[in-house]
N, CA, C and O atoms as a DFTB+ gen file, in Angstrom:
356 C
 N C O
     1  1       5.790      -0.015     -45.778
     2  2       6.251       0.268     -44.435
     3  2       7.736       0.601     -44.464
     4  3       8.495       0.089     -45.287
     5  1       8.123       1.469     -43.545
     6  2       9.513       1.879     -43.420
     7  2       9.837       1.967     -41.928
     8  3       8.969       2.291     -41.118
     9  1      11.085       1.678     -41.574
    10  2      11.524       1.786     -40.183
    11  2      12.623       2.838     -40.106
    12  3      13.636       2.755     -40.801
    13  1      12.399       3.831     -39.246
    14  2      13.419       4.832     -38.965
    15  2      14.165       4.397     -37.718
    16  3      13.553       4.126     -36.684
    17  1      15.472       4.329     -37.811
    18  2      16.302       3.882     -36.689
    19  2      17.067       5.097     -36.167
    20  3      17.846       5.713     -36.894
    21  1      16.835       5.429     -34.906
    22  2      17.523       6.550     -34.280
    23  2      18.524       6.018     -33.268
    24  3      18.185       5.197     -32.416
    25  1      19.766       6.496     -33.370
    26  2      20.804       6.045     -32.447
    27  2      21.887       7.099     -32.315
    28  3      21.762       8.213     -32.824
    29  1      22.953       6.724     -31.622
    30  2      24.091       7.631     -31.426
    31  2      25.338       6.802     -31.194
    32  3      25.268       5.650     -30.768
    33  1      26.485       7.411     -31.484
    34  2      27.761       6.714     -31.294
    35  2      27.996       6.326     -29.840
    36  3      28.616       5.299     -29.566
    37  1      27.502       7.146     -28.900
    38  2      27.736       6.912     -27.478
    39  2      26.728       5.937     -26.857
    40  3      26.790       5.660     -25.659
    41  1      25.821       5.428     -27.651
    42  2      24.720       4.579     -27.158
    43  2      25.108       3.101     -27.229
    44  3      25.255       2.544     -28.317
    45  1      25.272       2.475     -26.068
    46  2      25.675       1.058     -26.051
    47  2      24.596       0.158     -26.655
    48  3      24.920      -0.815     -27.336
    49  1      23.329       0.465     -26.416
    50  2      22.240      -0.320     -26.998
    51  2      22.225      -0.239     -28.519
    52  3      21.843      -1.190     -29.201
    53  1      22.643       0.905     -29.038
    54  2      22.701       1.082     -30.501
    55  2      23.749       0.157     -31.106
    56  3      23.549      -0.413     -32.179
    57  1      24.867       0.017     -30.401
    58  2      25.934      -0.873     -30.867
    59  2      25.437      -2.314     -30.880
    60  3      25.741      -3.072     -31.801
    61  1      24.679      -2.687     -29.868
    62  2      24.111      -4.039     -29.781
    63  2      23.131      -4.286     -30.928
    64  3      23.084      -5.384     -31.482
    65  1      22.349      -3.262     -31.284
    66  2      21.301      -3.432     -32.289
    67  2      21.823      -3.445     -33.720
    68  3      21.155      -3.993     -34.597
    69  1      22.981      -2.868     -33.991
    70  2      23.488      -2.791     -35.372
    71  2      23.544      -4.143     -36.063
    72  3      22.999      -4.278     -37.159
    73  1      24.191      -5.169     -35.462
    74  2      24.223      -6.473     -36.166
    75  2      22.845      -7.127     -36.268
    76  3      22.577      -7.859     -37.220
    77  1      21.979      -6.870     -35.301
    78  2      20.625      -7.430     -35.338
    79  2      19.881      -6.866     -36.553
    80  3      19.263      -7.615     -37.309
    81  1      19.945      -5.552     -36.733
    82  2      19.291      -4.931     -37.879
    83  2      19.951      -5.356     -39.175
    84  3      19.267      -5.540     -40.182
    85  1      21.267      -5.515     -39.172
    86  2      21.963      -5.935     -40.399
    87  2      21.442      -7.290     -40.862
    88  3      21.197      -7.490     -42.052
    89  1      21.273      -8.223     -39.921
    90  2      20.718      -9.547     -40.257
    91  2      19.322      -9.414     -40.851
    92  3      19.015     -10.022     -41.877
    93  1      18.481      -8.619     -40.204
    94  2      17.099      -8.448     -40.668
    95  2      17.093      -7.838     -42.072
    96  3      16.353      -8.289     -42.946
    97  1      17.912      -6.822     -42.278
    98  2      17.943      -6.149     -43.581
    99  2      18.471      -7.080     -44.671
   100  3      18.046      -6.977     -45.822
   101  1      19.387      -7.984     -44.333
   102  2      19.870      -8.960     -45.318
   103  2      18.807      -9.997     -45.630
   104  3      18.678     -10.431     -46.775
   105  1      18.039     -10.398     -44.612
   106  2      16.979     -11.396     -44.812
   107  2      15.766     -10.806     -45.531
   108  3      15.060     -11.522     -46.241
   109  1      15.522      -9.513     -45.351
   110  2      14.351      -8.849     -45.933
   111  2      14.810      -7.662     -46.779
   112  3      14.661      -6.514     -46.360
   113  1      15.364      -7.923     -47.960
   114  2      15.932      -6.837     -48.766
   115  2      14.909      -5.785     -49.204
   116  3      15.300      -4.674     -49.563
   117  1      13.624      -6.100     -49.183
   118  2      12.602      -5.123     -49.570
   119  2      12.222      -4.182     -48.428
   120  3      11.528      -3.190     -48.651
   121  1      12.664      -4.478     -47.225
   122  2      12.362      -3.631     -46.069
   123  2      13.129      -2.319     -46.195
   124  3      14.346      -2.311     -46.383
   125  1      12.405      -1.220     -46.088
   126  2      13.040       0.099     -46.149
   127  2      13.404       0.528     -44.732
   128  3      12.552       0.545     -43.844
   129  1      14.662       0.870     -44.525
   130  2      15.096       1.403     -43.238
   131  2      15.956       2.628     -43.484
   132  3      16.623       2.747     -44.512
   133  1      15.926       3.532     -42.523
   134  2      16.769       4.723     -42.578
   135  2      17.347       4.929     -41.182
   136  3      16.639       4.793     -40.184
   137  1      18.637       5.258     -41.117
   138  2      19.293       5.496     -39.831
   139  2      19.533       6.989     -39.657
   140  3      19.964       7.677     -40.583
   141  1      19.244       7.478     -38.450
   142  2      19.490       8.877     -38.112
   143  2      20.278       8.945     -36.812
   144  3      19.913       8.328     -35.811
   145  1      21.364       9.708     -36.849
   146  2      22.188       9.899     -35.666
   147  2      21.569      10.991     -34.794
   148  3      21.298      12.096     -35.264
   149  1      21.354      10.673     -33.535
   150  2      20.706      11.579     -32.592
   151  2      21.423      12.927     -32.508
   152  3      20.776      13.968     -32.392
   153  1      22.731      12.911     -32.564
   154  2      23.512      14.137     -32.414
   155  2      23.679      14.915     -33.714
   156  3      24.013      16.099     -33.683
   157  1      23.451      14.269     -34.856
   158  2      23.713      14.898     -36.146
   159  2      22.450      15.291     -36.914
   160  3      22.498      16.178     -37.766
   161  1      21.347      14.655     -36.626
   162  2      20.115      14.823     -37.420
   163  2      19.008      15.462     -36.585
   164  3      17.943      14.870     -36.404
   165  1      19.259      16.671     -36.078
   166  2      18.314      17.309     -35.162
   167  2      16.935      17.526     -35.765
   168  3      15.933      17.438     -35.055
   169  1      16.866      17.804     -37.044
   170  2      15.565      18.031     -37.677
   171  2      14.681      16.782     -37.567
   172  3      13.507      16.878     -37.210
   173  1      15.245      15.627     -37.872
   174  2      14.479      14.368     -37.779
   175  2      14.199      14.008     -36.321
   176  3      13.113      13.528     -35.999
   177  1      15.167      14.235     -35.444
   178  2      14.978      13.955     -34.014
   179  2      13.795      14.765     -33.479
   180  3      12.959      14.238     -32.745
   181  1      13.727      16.029     -33.843
   182  2      12.621      16.882     -33.388
   183  2      11.305      16.492     -34.060
   184  3      10.260      16.455     -33.411
   185  1      11.360      16.204     -35.348
   186  2      10.140      15.841     -36.080
   187  2       9.456      14.637     -35.447
   188  3       8.232      14.608     -35.321
   189  1      10.250      13.638     -35.045
   190  2       9.679      12.412     -34.480
   191  2       9.733      12.381     -32.960
   192  3       9.485      11.345     -32.344
   193  1      10.061      13.532     -32.352
   194  2      10.052      13.671     -30.893
   195  2      10.843      12.553     -30.200
   196  3      10.342      11.868     -29.308
   197  1      12.093      12.396     -30.642
   198  2      12.969      11.380     -30.077
   199  2      13.692      11.979     -28.884
   200  3      14.344      13.016     -29.000
   201  1      13.572      11.317     -27.726
   202  2      14.321      11.782     -26.562
   203  2      15.614      10.978     -26.461
   204  3      15.979      10.273     -27.402
   205  1      16.299      11.074     -25.348
   206  2      17.592      10.387     -25.235
   207  2      17.445       8.905     -24.916
   208  3      18.437       8.240     -24.618
   209  1      16.235       8.381     -24.973
   210  2      16.032       6.944     -24.824
   211  2      16.357       6.305     -26.169
   212  3      15.521       6.253     -27.071
   213  1      17.575       5.828     -26.279
   214  2      18.052       5.275     -27.545
   215  2      18.497       3.835     -27.352
   216  3      18.871       3.455     -26.243
   217  1      18.468       3.036     -28.389
   218  2      17.948       3.349     -29.714
   219  2      16.421       3.393     -29.722
   220  3      15.763       2.793     -28.873
   221  1      15.877       4.112     -30.694
   222  2      14.433       4.167     -30.901
   223  2      14.164       3.825     -32.363
   224  3      14.860       4.293     -33.264
   225  1      13.143       3.003     -32.577
   226  2      12.766       2.553     -33.917
   227  2      11.322       2.971     -34.175
   228  3      10.413       2.576     -33.445
   229  1      11.118       3.770     -35.217
   230  2       9.801       4.291     -35.552
   231  2       9.331       3.588     -36.825
   232  3       9.983       3.665     -37.866
   233  1       8.199       2.907     -36.727
   234  2       7.617       2.191     -37.859
   235  2       6.595       3.110     -38.528
   236  3       5.675       3.610     -37.881
   237  1       6.773       3.324     -39.842
   238  2       5.894       4.213     -40.603
   239  2       5.127       3.429     -41.666
   240  3       5.628       2.451     -42.220
   241  1       3.907       3.876     -41.938
   242  2       3.145       3.253     -43.020
   243  2       3.552       3.881     -44.354
   244  3       4.499       4.665     -44.413
   245  1       2.841       3.535     -45.412
   246  2       3.213       4.008     -46.754
   247  2       3.035       5.510     -46.917
   248  3       3.621       6.106     -47.820
   249  1       2.235       6.130     -46.056
   250  2       2.050       7.581     -46.106
   251  2       2.957       8.300     -45.102
   252  3       2.762       9.480     -44.812
   253  1       3.935       7.585     -44.582
   254  2       4.870       8.116     -43.584
   255  2       4.194       8.535     -42.280
   256  3       4.663       9.439     -41.588
   257  1       3.090       7.867     -41.954
   258  2       2.432       8.085     -40.672
   259  2       2.925       7.021     -39.695
   260  3       3.083       5.857     -40.062
   261  1       3.165       7.427     -38.455
   262  2       3.691       6.486     -37.470
   263  2       2.660       5.411     -37.128
   264  3       1.498       5.705     -36.845
   265  1       3.117       4.159     -37.162
   266  2       2.283       3.016     -36.780
   267  2       2.570       2.670     -35.324
   268  3       1.657       2.544     -34.507
   269  1       3.842       2.522     -35.021
   270  2       4.268       2.172     -33.660
   271  2       5.739       2.532     -33.526
   272  3       6.396       2.884     -34.506
   273  1       6.253       2.441     -32.295
   274  2       7.678       2.658     -32.062
   275  2       8.141       1.774     -30.921
   276  3       7.367       1.384     -30.047
   277  1       9.421       1.475     -30.959
   278  2      10.078       0.682     -29.916
   279  2      11.336       1.408     -29.490
   280  3      11.979       2.082     -30.295
   281  1      11.684       1.267     -28.225
   282  2      12.957       1.778     -27.735
   283  2      13.692       0.650     -27.040
   284  3      13.090      -0.322     -26.583
   285  1      14.993       0.797     -26.970
   286  2      15.786      -0.211     -26.269
   287  2      16.348      -1.245     -27.223
   288  3      16.710      -0.937     -28.359
   289  1      16.414      -2.474     -26.742
   290  2      17.065      -3.560     -27.480
   291  2      16.112      -4.725     -27.706
   292  3      16.296      -5.795     -27.125
   293  1      15.091      -4.533     -28.547
   294  2      14.165      -5.640     -28.809
   295  2      14.891      -6.788     -29.505
   296  3      15.868      -6.582     -30.226
   297  1      14.396      -7.986     -29.273
   298  2      14.991      -9.165     -29.906
   299  2      14.716      -9.148     -31.402
   300  3      13.799      -8.477     -31.876
   301  1      15.518      -9.891     -32.122
   302  2      15.308     -10.026     -33.560
   303  2      13.912     -10.574     -33.824
   304  3      13.231     -10.128     -34.747
   305  1      13.488     -11.538     -33.016
   306  2      12.168     -12.149     -33.195
   307  2      11.056     -11.119     -33.009
   308  3      10.084     -11.107     -33.763
   309  1      11.202     -10.252     -31.997
   310  2      10.188      -9.230     -31.765
   311  2      10.126      -8.255     -32.941
   312  3       9.040      -7.870     -33.375
   313  1      11.281      -7.862     -33.450
   314  2      11.312      -6.967     -34.612
   315  2      10.676      -7.627     -35.828
   316  3       9.900      -6.995     -36.546
   317  1      11.002      -8.894     -36.061
   318  2      10.419      -9.609     -37.206
   319  2       8.905      -9.733     -37.072
   320  3       8.191      -9.630     -38.069
   321  1       8.404      -9.952     -35.860
   322  2       6.946     -10.020     -35.636
   323  2       6.281      -8.697     -36.015
   324  3       5.245      -8.685     -36.680
   325  1       6.878      -7.588     -35.590
   326  2       6.303      -6.280     -35.915
   327  2       6.375      -5.996     -37.410
   328  3       5.425      -5.475     -37.994
   329  1       7.489      -6.333     -38.021
   330  2       7.630      -6.127     -39.464
   331  2       6.573      -6.924     -40.215
   332  3       5.943      -6.411     -41.140
   333  1       6.382      -8.167     -39.820
   334  2       5.364      -9.011     -40.458
   335  2       3.962      -8.428     -40.243
   336  3       3.145      -8.401     -41.163
   337  1       3.700      -7.970     -39.035
   338  2       2.378      -7.423     -38.687
   339  2       2.051      -6.183     -39.517
   340  3       0.911      -6.008     -39.949
   341  1       3.029      -5.336     -39.738
   342  2       2.771      -4.035     -40.369
   343  2       3.260      -3.922     -41.808
   344  3       3.158      -2.849     -42.404
   345  1       3.789      -5.001     -42.382
   346  2       4.458      -4.918     -43.680
   347  2       3.589      -4.385     -44.812
   348  3       4.113      -3.784     -45.749
   349  1       2.275      -4.590     -44.753
   350  2       1.398      -4.146     -45.843
   351  2       0.765      -2.794     -45.584
   352  3      -0.125      -2.377     -46.325
   353  1       1.203      -2.112     -44.559
   354  2       0.605      -0.799     -44.246
   355  2       1.412       0.320     -44.828
   356  3       1.057       1.487     -44.664
C-alpha cells in the first residue's frame, strides 16, 4: 500500500497535516508515501482527479489502484485505522 498526499503551500489544512503525517511516517517506516504539490504537479493532480479540496490523501494498493481517499484534516487515529485496514493490499 502507498499513500499519495496532495497539498499546496496556500492550504491551511495541509500545514496542519504535515506534523501528523511526519509522526505516522516515523512510527511506520515501511509505509510508502509520496507528496505532490497541487500547483506544481499538474500531471499527478489530473491523473488522480484532485480538485481544490485539499489536502487529499489517496490510498493505493500494490498495483497502484485506488483503494480509498480522504480529504481535509483526518485525525492521526483515523489515518492509522485506514493504514492498518489496507496495509496488506
